[in-house]
PyMOL CGO cylinders between C-alpha atoms (Angstrom):
from pymol import cmd
from pymol.cgo import CYLINDER

trace = [
    CYLINDER, 22.70, 22.19, 162.67, 22.27, 22.33, 158.80, 0.3, 1, 1, 1, 1, 1, 1,
    CYLINDER, 22.27, 22.33, 158.80, 20.56, 25.48, 159.46, 0.3, 1, 1, 1, 1, 1, 1,
    CYLINDER, 20.56, 25.48, 159.46, 23.02, 27.05, 161.83, 0.3, 1, 1, 1, 1, 1, 1,
    CYLINDER, 23.02, 27.05, 161.83, 25.84, 26.53, 159.32, 0.3, 1, 1, 1, 1, 1, 1,
    CYLINDER, 25.84, 26.53, 159.32, 23.66, 27.65, 156.31, 0.3, 1, 1, 1, 1, 1, 1,
    CYLINDER, 23.66, 27.65, 156.31, 24.00, 30.76, 158.72, 0.3, 1, 1, 1, 1, 1, 1,
    CYLINDER, 24.00, 30.76, 158.72, 27.26, 31.13, 159.09, 0.3, 1, 1, 1, 1, 1, 1,
    CYLINDER, 27.26, 31.13, 159.09, 27.90, 30.65, 155.89, 0.3, 1, 1, 1, 1, 1, 1,
    CYLINDER, 27.90, 30.65, 155.89, 24.83, 33.14, 154.86, 0.3, 1, 1, 1, 1, 1, 1,
    CYLINDER, 24.83, 33.14, 154.86, 26.25, 36.06, 157.49, 0.3, 1, 1, 1, 1, 1, 1,
    CYLINDER, 26.25, 36.06, 157.49, 30.13, 35.30, 156.13, 0.3, 1, 1, 1, 1, 1, 1,
    CYLINDER, 30.13, 35.30, 156.13, 28.43, 36.38, 153.06, 0.3, 1, 1, 1, 1, 1, 1,
    CYLINDER, 28.43, 36.38, 153.06, 27.15, 39.33, 153.69, 0.3, 1, 1, 1, 1, 1, 1,
    CYLINDER, 27.15, 39.33, 153.69, 30.17, 40.00, 155.98, 0.3, 1, 1, 1, 1, 1, 1,
    CYLINDER, 30.17, 40.00, 155.98, 32.19, 39.65, 152.80, 0.3, 1, 1, 1, 1, 1, 1,
    CYLINDER, 32.19, 39.65, 152.80, 30.07, 41.44, 150.58, 0.3, 1, 1, 1, 1, 1, 1,
    CYLINDER, 30.07, 41.44, 150.58, 29.62, 44.69, 152.53, 0.3, 1, 1, 1, 1, 1, 1,
    CYLINDER, 29.62, 44.69, 152.53, 33.05, 44.60, 153.09, 0.3, 1, 1, 1, 1, 1, 1,
    CYLINDER, 33.05, 44.60, 153.09, 33.69, 44.69, 149.52, 0.3, 1, 1, 1, 1, 1, 1,
    CYLINDER, 33.69, 44.69, 149.52, 30.94, 47.49, 149.04, 0.3, 1, 1, 1, 1, 1, 1,
    CYLINDER, 30.94, 47.49, 149.04, 32.81, 49.40, 151.75, 0.3, 1, 1, 1, 1, 1, 1,
    CYLINDER, 32.81, 49.40, 151.75, 36.09, 49.40, 150.06, 0.3, 1, 1, 1, 1, 1, 1,
    CYLINDER, 36.09, 49.40, 150.06, 35.31, 50.21, 146.49, 0.3, 1, 1, 1, 1, 1, 1,
    CYLINDER, 35.31, 50.21, 146.49, 33.24, 53.47, 148.40, 0.3, 1, 1, 1, 1, 1, 1,
    CYLINDER, 33.24, 53.47, 148.40, 36.79, 54.39, 149.41, 0.3, 1, 1, 1, 1, 1, 1,
    CYLINDER, 36.79, 54.39, 149.41, 38.14, 53.36, 146.99, 0.3, 1, 1, 1, 1, 1, 1,
    CYLINDER, 38.14, 53.36, 146.99, 36.14, 56.19, 144.96, 0.3, 1, 1, 1, 1, 1, 1,
    CYLINDER, 36.14, 56.19, 144.96, 36.74, 59.12, 147.38, 0.3, 1, 1, 1, 1, 1, 1,
    CYLINDER, 36.74, 59.12, 147.38, 39.87, 59.01, 147.39, 0.3, 1, 1, 1, 1, 1, 1,
    CYLINDER, 39.87, 59.01, 147.39, 39.81, 59.30, 143.25, 0.3, 1, 1, 1, 1, 1, 1,
    CYLINDER, 39.81, 59.30, 143.25, 37.32, 61.71, 143.46, 0.3, 1, 1, 1, 1, 1, 1,
    CYLINDER, 37.32, 61.71, 143.46, 39.98, 63.02, 146.82, 0.3, 1, 1, 1, 1, 1, 1,
    CYLINDER, 39.98, 63.02, 146.82, 42.96, 63.42, 144.83, 0.3, 1, 1, 1, 1, 1, 1,
    CYLINDER, 42.96, 63.42, 144.83, 41.51, 64.35, 141.70, 0.3, 1, 1, 1, 1, 1, 1,
    CYLINDER, 41.51, 64.35, 141.70, 40.09, 67.73, 143.55, 0.3, 1, 1, 1, 1, 1, 1,
    CYLINDER, 40.09, 67.73, 143.55, 43.61, 68.10, 145.35, 0.3, 1, 1, 1, 1, 1, 1,
    CYLINDER, 43.61, 68.10, 145.35, 45.01, 67.51, 141.77, 0.3, 1, 1, 1, 1, 1, 1,
    CYLINDER, 45.01, 67.51, 141.77, 42.89, 70.30, 140.45, 0.3, 1, 1, 1, 1, 1, 1,
    CYLINDER, 42.89, 70.30, 140.45, 44.08, 72.19, 143.70, 0.3, 1, 1, 1, 1, 1, 1,
    CYLINDER, 44.08, 72.19, 143.70, 47.83, 72.31, 142.79, 0.3, 1, 1, 1, 1, 1, 1,
    CYLINDER, 47.83, 72.31, 142.79, 47.56, 73.12, 139.34, 0.3, 1, 1, 1, 1, 1, 1,
    CYLINDER, 47.56, 73.12, 139.34, 45.86, 75.90, 140.31, 0.3, 1, 1, 1, 1, 1, 1,
    CYLINDER, 45.86, 75.90, 140.31, 48.17, 76.62, 142.68, 0.3, 1, 1, 1, 1, 1, 1,
    CYLINDER, 48.17, 76.62, 142.68, 51.11, 76.20, 140.44, 0.3, 1, 1, 1, 1, 1, 1,
    CYLINDER, 51.11, 76.20, 140.44, 49.59, 78.73, 138.14, 0.3, 1, 1, 1, 1, 1, 1,
    CYLINDER, 49.59, 78.73, 138.14, 48.75, 81.44, 139.67, 0.3, 1, 1, 1, 1, 1, 1,
    CYLINDER, 48.75, 81.44, 139.67, 52.18, 81.28, 141.74, 0.3, 1, 1, 1, 1, 1, 1,
    CYLINDER, 52.18, 81.28, 141.74, 53.42, 81.09, 138.08, 0.3, 1, 1, 1, 1, 1, 1,
    CYLINDER, 53.42, 81.09, 138.08, 52.14, 84.46, 137.13, 0.3, 1, 1, 1, 1, 1, 1,
    CYLINDER, 52.14, 84.46, 137.13, 52.84, 86.06, 140.51, 0.3, 1, 1, 1, 1, 1, 1,
    CYLINDER, 52.84, 86.06, 140.51, 56.92, 84.41, 140.04, 0.3, 1, 1, 1, 1, 1, 1,
    CYLINDER, 56.92, 84.41, 140.04, 56.40, 86.08, 136.33, 0.3, 1, 1, 1, 1, 1, 1,
    CYLINDER, 56.40, 86.08, 136.33, 54.52, 89.64, 136.71, 0.3, 1, 1, 1, 1, 1, 1,
    CYLINDER, 54.52, 89.64, 136.71, 58.21, 90.19, 139.75, 0.3, 1, 1, 1, 1, 1, 1,
    CYLINDER, 58.21, 90.19, 139.75, 60.63, 88.89, 137.54, 0.3, 1, 1, 1, 1, 1, 1,
    CYLINDER, 60.63, 88.89, 137.54, 59.16, 91.78, 135.19, 0.3, 1, 1, 1, 1, 1, 1,
    CYLINDER, 59.16, 91.78, 135.19, 59.93, 94.24, 137.78, 0.3, 1, 1, 1, 1, 1, 1,
    CYLINDER, 59.93, 94.24, 137.78, 63.17, 93.46, 139.08, 0.3, 1, 1, 1, 1, 1, 1,
    CYLINDER, 63.17, 93.46, 139.08, 64.16, 93.60, 135.31, 0.3, 1, 1, 1, 1, 1, 1,
    CYLINDER, 64.16, 93.60, 135.31, 62.39, 97.27, 135.28, 0.3, 1, 1, 1, 1, 1, 1,
    CYLINDER, 62.39, 97.27, 135.28, 64.26, 98.07, 139.26, 0.3, 1, 1, 1, 1, 1, 1,
    CYLINDER, 64.26, 98.07, 139.26, 66.83, 96.72, 137.57, 0.3, 1, 1, 1, 1, 1, 1,
    CYLINDER, 66.83, 96.72, 137.57, 66.87, 97.99, 134.80, 0.3, 1, 1, 1, 1, 1, 1,
    CYLINDER, 66.87, 97.99, 134.80, 66.09, 101.56, 136.62, 0.3, 1, 1, 1, 1, 1, 1,
    CYLINDER, 66.09, 101.56, 136.62, 69.85, 101.30, 138.98, 0.3, 1, 1, 1, 1, 1, 1,
    CYLINDER, 69.85, 101.30, 138.98, 71.69, 100.66, 135.75, 0.3, 1, 1, 1, 1, 1, 1,
    CYLINDER, 71.69, 100.66, 135.75, 70.10, 104.29, 134.91, 0.3, 1, 1, 1, 1, 1, 1,
    CYLINDER, 70.10, 104.29, 134.91, 71.05, 105.66, 137.99, 0.3, 1, 1, 1, 1, 1, 1,
    CYLINDER, 71.05, 105.66, 137.99, 74.29, 105.16, 138.29, 0.3, 1, 1, 1, 1, 1, 1,
    CYLINDER, 74.29, 105.16, 138.29, 75.17, 105.69, 135.09, 0.3, 1, 1, 1, 1, 1, 1,
    CYLINDER, 75.17, 105.69, 135.09, 73.77, 109.25, 136.13, 0.3, 1, 1, 1, 1, 1, 1,
    CYLINDER, 73.77, 109.25, 136.13, 76.18, 109.09, 138.82, 0.3, 1, 1, 1, 1, 1, 1,
    CYLINDER, 76.18, 109.09, 138.82, 78.62, 108.60, 137.38, 0.3, 1, 1, 1, 1, 1, 1,
    CYLINDER, 78.62, 108.60, 137.38, 78.04, 111.56, 134.77, 0.3, 1, 1, 1, 1, 1, 1,
    CYLINDER, 78.04, 111.56, 134.77, 77.53, 113.81, 138.45, 0.3, 1, 1, 1, 1, 1, 1,
    CYLINDER, 77.53, 113.81, 138.45, 80.88, 112.54, 140.11, 0.3, 1, 1, 1, 1, 1, 1,
    CYLINDER, 80.88, 112.54, 140.11, 82.99, 113.36, 136.43, 0.3, 1, 1, 1, 1, 1, 1,
    CYLINDER, 82.99, 113.36, 136.43, 80.94, 116.83, 136.13, 0.3, 1, 1, 1, 1, 1, 1,
    CYLINDER, 80.94, 116.83, 136.13, 81.72, 117.25, 140.30, 0.3, 1, 1, 1, 1, 1, 1,
    CYLINDER, 81.72, 117.25, 140.30, 85.15, 116.85, 139.32, 0.3, 1, 1, 1, 1, 1, 1,
    CYLINDER, 85.15, 116.85, 139.32, 85.88, 118.16, 136.23, 0.3, 1, 1, 1, 1, 1, 1,
    CYLINDER, 85.88, 118.16, 136.23, 86.86, 121.46, 136.03, 0.3, 1, 1, 1, 1, 1, 1,
    CYLINDER, 86.86, 121.46, 136.03, 84.51, 124.22, 133.85, 0.3, 1, 1, 1, 1, 1, 1,
    CYLINDER, 84.51, 124.22, 133.85, 86.50, 125.31, 130.58, 0.3, 1, 1, 1, 1, 1, 1,
    CYLINDER, 86.50, 125.31, 130.58, 83.35, 127.26, 128.95, 0.3, 1, 1, 1, 1, 1, 1,
    CYLINDER, 83.35, 127.26, 128.95, 79.63, 126.66, 128.42, 0.3, 1, 1, 1, 1, 1, 1,
    CYLINDER, 79.63, 126.66, 128.42, 78.22, 128.04, 125.50, 0.3, 1, 1, 1, 1, 1, 1,
    CYLINDER, 78.22, 128.04, 125.50, 74.45, 128.30, 125.52, 0.3, 1, 1, 1, 1, 1, 1,
    CYLINDER, 74.45, 128.30, 125.52, 72.24, 128.63, 121.86, 0.3, 1, 1, 1, 1, 1, 1,
    CYLINDER, 72.24, 128.63, 121.86, 68.86, 130.50, 122.68, 0.3, 1, 1, 1, 1, 1, 1,
    CYLINDER, 68.86, 130.50, 122.68, 66.33, 130.75, 120.71, 0.3, 1, 1, 1, 1, 1, 1,
    CYLINDER, 66.33, 130.75, 120.71, 66.64, 133.82, 120.01, 0.3, 1, 1, 1, 1, 1, 1,
    CYLINDER, 66.64, 133.82, 120.01, 71.10, 132.97, 118.31, 0.3, 1, 1, 1, 1, 1, 1,
    CYLINDER, 71.10, 132.97, 118.31, 69.07, 129.82, 116.62, 0.3, 1, 1, 1, 1, 1, 1,
    CYLINDER, 69.07, 129.82, 116.62, 65.39, 130.08, 116.73, 0.3, 1, 1, 1, 1, 1, 1,
    CYLINDER, 65.39, 130.08, 116.73, 63.80, 127.06, 118.22, 0.3, 1, 1, 1, 1, 1, 1,
    CYLINDER, 63.80, 127.06, 118.22, 60.72, 126.97, 116.88, 0.3, 1, 1, 1, 1, 1, 1,
    CYLINDER, 60.72, 126.97, 116.88, 58.02, 126.21, 119.82, 0.3, 1, 1, 1, 1, 1, 1,
    CYLINDER, 58.02, 126.21, 119.82, 57.29, 123.11, 120.23, 0.3, 1, 1, 1, 1, 1, 1,
    CYLINDER, 57.29, 123.11, 120.23, 60.07, 122.32, 118.29, 0.3, 1, 1, 1, 1, 1, 1,
    CYLINDER, 60.07, 122.32, 118.29, 63.68, 120.01, 118.64, 0.3, 1, 1, 1, 1, 1, 1,
    CYLINDER, 63.68, 120.01, 118.64, 64.72, 120.62, 115.04, 0.3, 1, 1, 1, 1, 1, 1,
    CYLINDER, 64.72, 120.62, 115.04, 68.13, 122.92, 114.93, 0.3, 1, 1, 1, 1, 1, 1,
    CYLINDER, 68.13, 122.92, 114.93, 68.48, 126.19, 112.38, 0.3, 1, 1, 1, 1, 1, 1,
    CYLINDER, 68.48, 126.19, 112.38, 71.57, 127.15, 110.48, 0.3, 1, 1, 1, 1, 1, 1,
    CYLINDER, 71.57, 127.15, 110.48, 71.96, 129.18, 113.53, 0.3, 1, 1, 1, 1, 1, 1,
    CYLINDER, 71.96, 129.18, 113.53, 72.09, 126.78, 115.53, 0.3, 1, 1, 1, 1, 1, 1,
    CYLINDER, 72.09, 126.78, 115.53, 74.38, 124.39, 113.44, 0.3, 1, 1, 1, 1, 1, 1,
    CYLINDER, 74.38, 124.39, 113.44, 76.86, 127.28, 112.80, 0.3, 1, 1, 1, 1, 1, 1,
    CYLINDER, 76.86, 127.28, 112.80, 77.21, 128.54, 116.89, 0.3, 1, 1, 1, 1, 1, 1,
    CYLINDER, 77.21, 128.54, 116.89, 78.31, 124.60, 116.95, 0.3, 1, 1, 1, 1, 1, 1,
    CYLINDER, 78.31, 124.60, 116.95, 81.05, 124.40, 114.73, 0.3, 1, 1, 1, 1, 1, 1,
    CYLINDER, 81.05, 124.40, 114.73, 82.59, 127.08, 116.53, 0.3, 1, 1, 1, 1, 1, 1,
    CYLINDER, 82.59, 127.08, 116.53, 81.99, 124.88, 119.42, 0.3, 1, 1, 1, 1, 1, 1,
    CYLINDER, 81.99, 124.88, 119.42, 83.72, 122.27, 117.34, 0.3, 1, 1, 1, 1, 1, 1,
    CYLINDER, 83.72, 122.27, 117.34, 86.35, 123.51, 115.78, 0.3, 1, 1, 1, 1, 1, 1,
    CYLINDER, 86.35, 123.51, 115.78, 87.31, 125.66, 119.32, 0.3, 1, 1, 1, 1, 1, 1,
    CYLINDER, 87.31, 125.66, 119.32, 87.39, 121.81, 121.09, 0.3, 1, 1, 1, 1, 1, 1,
    CYLINDER, 87.39, 121.81, 121.09, 89.72, 120.83, 118.20, 0.3, 1, 1, 1, 1, 1, 1,
    CYLINDER, 89.72, 120.83, 118.20, 92.00, 124.11, 118.28, 0.3, 1, 1, 1, 1, 1, 1,
    CYLINDER, 92.00, 124.11, 118.28, 92.52, 123.35, 121.84, 0.3, 1, 1, 1, 1, 1, 1,
    CYLINDER, 92.52, 123.35, 121.84, 92.93, 119.64, 121.86, 0.3, 1, 1, 1, 1, 1, 1,
    CYLINDER, 92.93, 119.64, 121.86, 92.55, 119.05, 125.25, 0.3, 1, 1, 1, 1, 1, 1,
    CYLINDER, 92.55, 119.05, 125.25, 89.72, 115.73, 126.08, 0.3, 1, 1, 1, 1, 1, 1,
    CYLINDER, 89.72, 115.73, 126.08, 87.16, 116.83, 127.02, 0.3, 1, 1, 1, 1, 1, 1,
    CYLINDER, 87.16, 116.83, 127.02, 83.65, 116.06, 128.69, 0.3, 1, 1, 1, 1, 1, 1,
    CYLINDER, 83.65, 116.06, 128.69, 80.74, 117.77, 127.48, 0.3, 1, 1, 1, 1, 1, 1,
    CYLINDER, 80.74, 117.77, 127.48, 76.95, 117.91, 129.06, 0.3, 1, 1, 1, 1, 1, 1,
    CYLINDER, 76.95, 117.91, 129.06, 74.45, 118.94, 126.94, 0.3, 1, 1, 1, 1, 1, 1,
    CYLINDER, 74.45, 118.94, 126.94, 71.46, 120.41, 128.73, 0.3, 1, 1, 1, 1, 1, 1,
    CYLINDER, 71.46, 120.41, 128.73, 68.16, 120.87, 127.11, 0.3, 1, 1, 1, 1, 1, 1,
    CYLINDER, 68.16, 120.87, 127.11, 65.84, 123.98, 128.18, 0.3, 1, 1, 1, 1, 1, 1,
    CYLINDER, 65.84, 123.98, 128.18, 62.31, 124.77, 127.52, 0.3, 1, 1, 1, 1, 1, 1,
    CYLINDER, 62.31, 124.77, 127.52, 59.64, 127.22, 128.10, 0.3, 1, 1, 1, 1, 1, 1,
    CYLINDER, 59.64, 127.22, 128.10, 56.83, 127.32, 130.35, 0.3, 1, 1, 1, 1, 1, 1,
    CYLINDER, 56.83, 127.32, 130.35, 54.13, 126.46, 127.01, 0.3, 1, 1, 1, 1, 1, 1,
    CYLINDER, 54.13, 126.46, 127.01, 53.30, 122.75, 127.84, 0.3, 1, 1, 1, 1, 1, 1,
    CYLINDER, 53.30, 122.75, 127.84, 52.91, 120.03, 130.34, 0.3, 1, 1, 1, 1, 1, 1,
    CYLINDER, 52.91, 120.03, 130.34, 55.91, 119.48, 132.36, 0.3, 1, 1, 1, 1, 1, 1,
    CYLINDER, 55.91, 119.48, 132.36, 56.23, 115.80, 131.03, 0.3, 1, 1, 1, 1, 1, 1,
    CYLINDER, 56.23, 115.80, 131.03, 55.84, 116.93, 127.47, 0.3, 1, 1, 1, 1, 1, 1,
    CYLINDER, 55.84, 116.93, 127.47, 58.52, 120.49, 128.04, 0.3, 1, 1, 1, 1, 1, 1,
    CYLINDER, 58.52, 120.49, 128.04, 60.99, 117.37, 129.57, 0.3, 1, 1, 1, 1, 1, 1,
    CYLINDER, 60.99, 117.37, 129.57, 60.23, 115.64, 126.96, 0.3, 1, 1, 1, 1, 1, 1,
    CYLINDER, 60.23, 115.64, 126.96, 60.98, 118.20, 124.40, 0.3, 1, 1, 1, 1, 1, 1,
    CYLINDER, 60.98, 118.20, 124.40, 64.13, 118.91, 126.69, 0.3, 1, 1, 1, 1, 1, 1,
    CYLINDER, 64.13, 118.91, 126.69, 65.58, 115.69, 126.09, 0.3, 1, 1, 1, 1, 1, 1,
    CYLINDER, 65.58, 115.69, 126.09, 64.45, 116.03, 121.83, 0.3, 1, 1, 1, 1, 1, 1,
    CYLINDER, 64.45, 116.03, 121.83, 66.60, 119.31, 121.34, 0.3, 1, 1, 1, 1, 1, 1,
    CYLINDER, 66.60, 119.31, 121.34, 69.91, 118.04, 123.59, 0.3, 1, 1, 1, 1, 1, 1,
    CYLINDER, 69.91, 118.04, 123.59, 69.48, 115.06, 121.62, 0.3, 1, 1, 1, 1, 1, 1,
    CYLINDER, 69.48, 115.06, 121.62, 70.06, 116.98, 118.11, 0.3, 1, 1, 1, 1, 1, 1,
    CYLINDER, 70.06, 116.98, 118.11, 73.12, 119.12, 119.32, 0.3, 1, 1, 1, 1, 1, 1,
    CYLINDER, 73.12, 119.12, 119.32, 74.23, 115.64, 120.30, 0.3, 1, 1, 1, 1, 1, 1,
    CYLINDER, 74.23, 115.64, 120.30, 74.02, 114.26, 116.71, 0.3, 1, 1, 1, 1, 1, 1,
    CYLINDER, 74.02, 114.26, 116.71, 74.76, 117.47, 115.12, 0.3, 1, 1, 1, 1, 1, 1,
    CYLINDER, 74.76, 117.47, 115.12, 78.60, 117.23, 117.00, 0.3, 1, 1, 1, 1, 1, 1,
    CYLINDER, 78.60, 117.23, 117.00, 79.09, 113.20, 116.87, 0.3, 1, 1, 1, 1, 1, 1,
    CYLINDER, 79.09, 113.20, 116.87, 78.94, 114.00, 112.80, 0.3, 1, 1, 1, 1, 1, 1,
    CYLINDER, 78.94, 114.00, 112.80, 80.89, 116.62, 113.24, 0.3, 1, 1, 1, 1, 1, 1,
    CYLINDER, 80.89, 116.62, 113.24, 83.31, 114.92, 115.05, 0.3, 1, 1, 1, 1, 1, 1,
    CYLINDER, 83.31, 114.92, 115.05, 83.45, 114.64, 118.71, 0.3, 1, 1, 1, 1, 1, 1,
    CYLINDER, 83.45, 114.64, 118.71, 82.97, 110.90, 120.09, 0.3, 1, 1, 1, 1, 1, 1,
    CYLINDER, 82.97, 110.90, 120.09, 79.78, 110.01, 121.38, 0.3, 1, 1, 1, 1, 1, 1,
    CYLINDER, 79.78, 110.01, 121.38, 80.98, 108.95, 124.36, 0.3, 1, 1, 1, 1, 1, 1,
    CYLINDER, 80.98, 108.95, 124.36, 82.34, 112.70, 125.16, 0.3, 1, 1, 1, 1, 1, 1,
    CYLINDER, 82.34, 112.70, 125.16, 78.87, 113.93, 124.89, 0.3, 1, 1, 1, 1, 1, 1,
    CYLINDER, 78.87, 113.93, 124.89, 76.00, 113.59, 127.45, 0.3, 1, 1, 1, 1, 1, 1,
    CYLINDER, 76.00, 113.59, 127.45, 72.71, 114.51, 127.66, 0.3, 1, 1, 1, 1, 1, 1,
    CYLINDER, 72.71, 114.51, 127.66, 69.54, 115.57, 129.92, 0.3, 1, 1, 1, 1, 1, 1,
    CYLINDER, 69.54, 115.57, 129.92, 66.61, 117.56, 129.89, 0.3, 1, 1, 1, 1, 1, 1,
    CYLINDER, 66.61, 117.56, 129.89, 65.53, 119.81, 132.24, 0.3, 1, 1, 1, 1, 1, 1,
    CYLINDER, 65.53, 119.81, 132.24, 62.25, 120.95, 130.55, 0.3, 1, 1, 1, 1, 1, 1,
    CYLINDER, 62.25, 120.95, 130.55, 61.09, 124.61, 132.10, 0.3, 1, 1, 1, 1, 1, 1,
    CYLINDER, 61.09, 124.61, 132.10, 62.20, 123.17, 135.44, 0.3, 1, 1, 1, 1, 1, 1,
    CYLINDER, 62.20, 123.17, 135.44, 65.34, 125.81, 134.74, 0.3, 1, 1, 1, 1, 1, 1,
    CYLINDER, 65.34, 125.81, 134.74, 64.11, 129.33, 133.44, 0.3, 1, 1, 1, 1, 1, 1,
    CYLINDER, 64.11, 129.33, 133.44, 67.06, 131.59, 132.34, 0.3, 1, 1, 1, 1, 1, 1,
    CYLINDER, 67.06, 131.59, 132.34, 64.43, 134.27, 133.16, 0.3, 1, 1, 1, 1, 1, 1,
    CYLINDER, 64.43, 134.27, 133.16, 60.69, 134.09, 135.12, 0.3, 1, 1, 1, 1, 1, 1,
    CYLINDER, 60.69, 134.09, 135.12, 59.71, 136.31, 133.32, 0.3, 1, 1, 1, 1, 1, 1,
    CYLINDER, 59.71, 136.31, 133.32, 56.83, 136.54, 131.14, 0.3, 1, 1, 1, 1, 1, 1,
    CYLINDER, 56.83, 136.54, 131.14, 56.04, 137.42, 127.54, 0.3, 1, 1, 1, 1, 1, 1,
    CYLINDER, 56.04, 137.42, 127.54, 57.71, 136.56, 124.00, 0.3, 1, 1, 1, 1, 1, 1,
    CYLINDER, 57.71, 136.56, 124.00, 61.08, 137.71, 124.92, 0.3, 1, 1, 1, 1, 1, 1,
    CYLINDER, 61.08, 137.71, 124.92, 61.01, 135.87, 127.93, 0.3, 1, 1, 1, 1, 1, 1,
    CYLINDER, 61.01, 135.87, 127.93, 59.81, 132.46, 126.51, 0.3, 1, 1, 1, 1, 1, 1,
    CYLINDER, 59.81, 132.46, 126.51, 62.59, 132.85, 123.71, 0.3, 1, 1, 1, 1, 1, 1,
    CYLINDER, 62.59, 132.85, 123.71, 65.30, 133.46, 126.36, 0.3, 1, 1, 1, 1, 1, 1,
    CYLINDER, 65.30, 133.46, 126.36, 64.38, 130.20, 128.41, 0.3, 1, 1, 1, 1, 1, 1,
    CYLINDER, 64.38, 130.20, 128.41, 63.81, 127.87, 124.46, 0.3, 1, 1, 1, 1, 1, 1,
    CYLINDER, 63.81, 127.87, 124.46, 67.70, 126.04, 124.95, 0.3, 1, 1, 1, 1, 1, 1,
    CYLINDER, 67.70, 126.04, 124.95, 70.89, 123.88, 124.59, 0.3, 1, 1, 1, 1, 1, 1,
    CYLINDER, 70.89, 123.88, 124.59, 73.26, 124.83, 127.00, 0.3, 1, 1, 1, 1, 1, 1,
    CYLINDER, 73.26, 124.83, 127.00, 76.55, 123.01, 126.24, 0.3, 1, 1, 1, 1, 1, 1,
    CYLINDER, 76.55, 123.01, 126.24, 79.04, 122.71, 129.58, 0.3, 1, 1, 1, 1, 1, 1,
    CYLINDER, 79.04, 122.71, 129.58, 82.97, 122.08, 128.43, 0.3, 1, 1, 1, 1, 1, 1,
    CYLINDER, 82.97, 122.08, 128.43, 84.69, 120.14, 131.15, 0.3, 1, 1, 1, 1, 1, 1,
    CYLINDER, 84.69, 120.14, 131.15, 87.91, 119.64, 131.36, 0.3, 1, 1, 1, 1, 1, 1,
]
cmd.load_cgo(trace, "trace")
């Protein structure tokens, strides 16, 4: 009888000990699993943050492009509705735009002074589109930039002469709209130009 009681107590102790061992094992496994899940969640969160950052940058760039396009559309609308009063063309043979340069010569400044004087004498509300053009020398991209620099140089001069900036718009056509398709030095000089379109 006593042996049976001891056996029962011993069995109870073994069962309790094995239960504790199982509970400890389960807790350890749960802790390890929780740590792995936390690490995985941190990685996912980091990647998601990076993607959101890239998307926000892309959206900001797209938004700027849309605003630029809208501004150009507004200018085109005004150009379409406006009546062209006259055009003034500054070509290389008149004002000497050096190849690859945007600076204004004295002859160019004198020609621009005539345009300014005419605008002020007529005393009309006008809008001026300043179009920059180049010859075919150089790449399309560099010619686009050079045409823009020439148009901006003219805009700065007109503004300094008293024409408000909000009445002056610049655009570069680079080498895409040549005045002549002939080749040679004389043709290149004709294509290096700035055209001022004056609209009512």
